C-alpha positions as CSV (number, residue, x, y, z in Angstrom):
1,X,124.3,-15.2,22.4
2,X,120.8,-16.4,21.4
3,X,119.0,-16.0,18.1
4,X,115.6,-16.6,16.7
5,X,115.8,-17.1,12.8
6,X,112.8,-17.4,10.9
7,X,112.3,-18.1,7.1
8,X,110.2,-15.2,5.8
9,X,108.4,-14.4,2.6
10,X,108.9,-10.4,3.7
11,X,109.6,-8.7,6.9
12,X,109.8,-5.1,7.8
13,X,110.7,-3.0,10.7
14,X,109.2,0.2,11.6
15,X,110.3,2.9,14.3
16,X,107.8,5.8,15.1
17,X,105.5,4.8,12.1
18,X,108.3,5.1,9.8
19,X,109.8,2.0,7.8
20,X,113.4,1.6,8.7
21,X,114.3,-1.7,6.9
22,X,112.7,-4.3,4.9
23,X,113.5,-7.3,2.9
24,X,111.6,-10.0,0.5
25,X,112.2,-13.6,0.8
26,X,115.2,-14.4,3.3
27,X,115.4,-14.8,7.0
28,X,114.5,-12.9,10.1
29,X,117.1,-12.9,12.8
30,X,116.0,-11.7,16.3
31,X,119.2,-11.2,18.3
32,X,120.0,-11.3,22.0
33,X,123.2,-10.5,23.5
34,X,123.8,-12.4,26.9
35,X,126.1,-11.4,29.8
36,X,129.6,-12.9,29.1
37,X,129.1,-13.0,25.4
38,X,132.1,-12.0,23.3
39,X,133.7,-12.1,19.9
40,X,134.2,-15.8,19.4
41,X,130.5,-16.3,20.2
42,X,129.6,-13.7,17.7
43,X,131.8,-15.2,15.1
44,X,130.4,-18.7,15.6
45,X,126.7,-17.6,15.4
46,X,127.2,-15.2,12.5
47,X,128.8,-18.1,10.5
48,X,126.3,-20.9,11.6
49,X,123.1,-18.6,10.6
50,X,125.0,-17.5,7.2
51,X,125.3,-21.2,6.4
52,X,122.3,-22.5,8.2
53,X,120.3,-24.9,5.6
54,X,116.9,-24.3,6.1
55,X,115.8,-23.2,2.7
56,X,114.2,-25.6,0.2
57,X,116.2,-27.3,-2.6
58,X,114.8,-28.4,-5.9
59,X,113.2,-31.5,-4.1
60,X,111.6,-29.1,-1.5
61,X,114.1,-30.3,1.3
62,X,115.7,-27.9,3.7
63,X,119.0,-28.2,2.2
64,X,120.3,-24.5,1.1
65,X,121.5,-21.7,2.9
66,X,120.4,-18.0,2.5
67,X,123.8,-17.4,1.0
68,X,123.3,-20.3,-1.8
69,X,119.8,-18.9,-2.3
70,X,121.1,-15.5,-2.9
71,X,118.6,-14.2,0.0
72,X,118.7,-11.3,2.5
73,X,118.6,-11.1,5.9
74,X,117.1,-8.7,8.5
75,X,118.8,-8.5,12.0
76,X,116.8,-7.1,14.9
77,X,118.4,-6.8,18.3
78,X,116.0,-8.2,21.1
79,X,117.1,-8.1,24.6
80,X,114.2,-10.1,25.8
81,X,115.6,-13.4,24.4
82,X,117.8,-13.2,27.6
83,X,114.7,-13.3,29.7
84,X,114.3,-16.0,32.6
85,X,110.9,-16.6,33.4
86,X,111.2,-19.5,35.5
87,X,110.5,-17.8,38.8
88,X,107.5,-15.6,39.5
89,X,105.3,-14.0,37.2
90,X,107.8,-11.2,36.0
91,X,110.7,-12.0,33.4
92,X,114.2,-11.4,34.9
93,X,116.6,-9.8,32.6
94,X,119.7,-10.4,34.5
95,X,121.3,-12.5,31.7
96,X,120.9,-9.7,29.1
97,X,124.3,-8.0,28.4
98,X,124.5,-4.2,29.2
99,X,123.4,-2.0,26.4
100,X,126.8,-0.6,25.5
101,X,128.3,-4.0,25.4
102,X,125.2,-5.7,23.5
103,X,125.4,-2.8,21.0
104,X,129.1,-3.5,20.0
105,X,128.6,-7.2,19.8
106,X,125.0,-6.8,17.7
107,X,127.1,-4.6,15.5
108,X,129.8,-7.0,15.0
109,X,127.6,-9.7,14.4
110,X,125.8,-7.6,11.4
111,X,129.6,-6.9,10.2
112,X,130.5,-10.6,10.2
113,X,127.1,-11.8,8.6
114,X,127.7,-9.1,6.1
115,X,131.1,-10.3,5.7
116,X,129.9,-13.8,4.5
117,X,128.2,-12.2,1.4
118,X,124.9,-11.7,2.7
119,X,123.1,-8.5,2.2
120,X,121.9,-7.5,5.7
121,X,119.3,-5.0,6.7
122,X,118.9,-3.9,10.4
123,X,116.5,-2.5,12.9
124,X,117.5,0.2,15.3
125,X,119.2,-0.9,18.0
126,X,117.6,0.1,21.5
127,X,114.3,1.6,19.9
128,X,110.9,0.5,20.3
129,X,110.2,-1.2,16.9
130,X,107.3,-2.7,15.3
131,X,108.5,-5.7,13.3
132,X,105.9,-7.2,10.7
133,X,106.7,-10.5,9.0
134,X,105.3,-13.3,7.0
135,X,106.8,-16.4,8.4
136,X,107.3,-19.0,5.6
137,X,106.4,-22.5,6.4
138,X,106.5,-21.7,9.3
139,X,109.8,-22.2,9.9
140,X,111.3,-20.8,13.2
141,X,114.8,-22.1,14.7
142,X,116.2,-21.1,18.1
143,X,120.1,-21.0,17.7
144,X,122.3,-20.3,20.6
145,X,126.5,-19.9,21.1
146,X,128.2,-19.3,24.3
147,X,131.7,-18.5,25.1
148,X,133.7,-21.5,26.1
149,X,134.2,-22.1,29.9
150,X,137.6,-20.9,31.1
């Protein structure tokens, strides 16, 4: 499971020209579900993101989480995060989880993130979305959790 997490001043998602979700200051999470991901990766990544300290404290150091700051999260599914562009000129999406599996794990991620106390808004899974954001900083992180090898 791979996430691009951005600190934002504001963000919104539109589908067919209609705003379906928006937040003020907080974090925008683009979430890609990979083939082989499972519930343990979801749990670890949602906990990591909820408690990830990349918001400023009183000394302007990245030392506070979205939870500590009382901020919101906007979660948007993005299967292109599973792309492999190492060969040729067209990305391969073989590493992406099938849509039915990805939907279940995406929904679980959102539930787990909400379970930490965060207010979470979402895009619409599987839809063509337009995402508008103002990156605050800019501050962007790529976080990844994989299932343990068996």
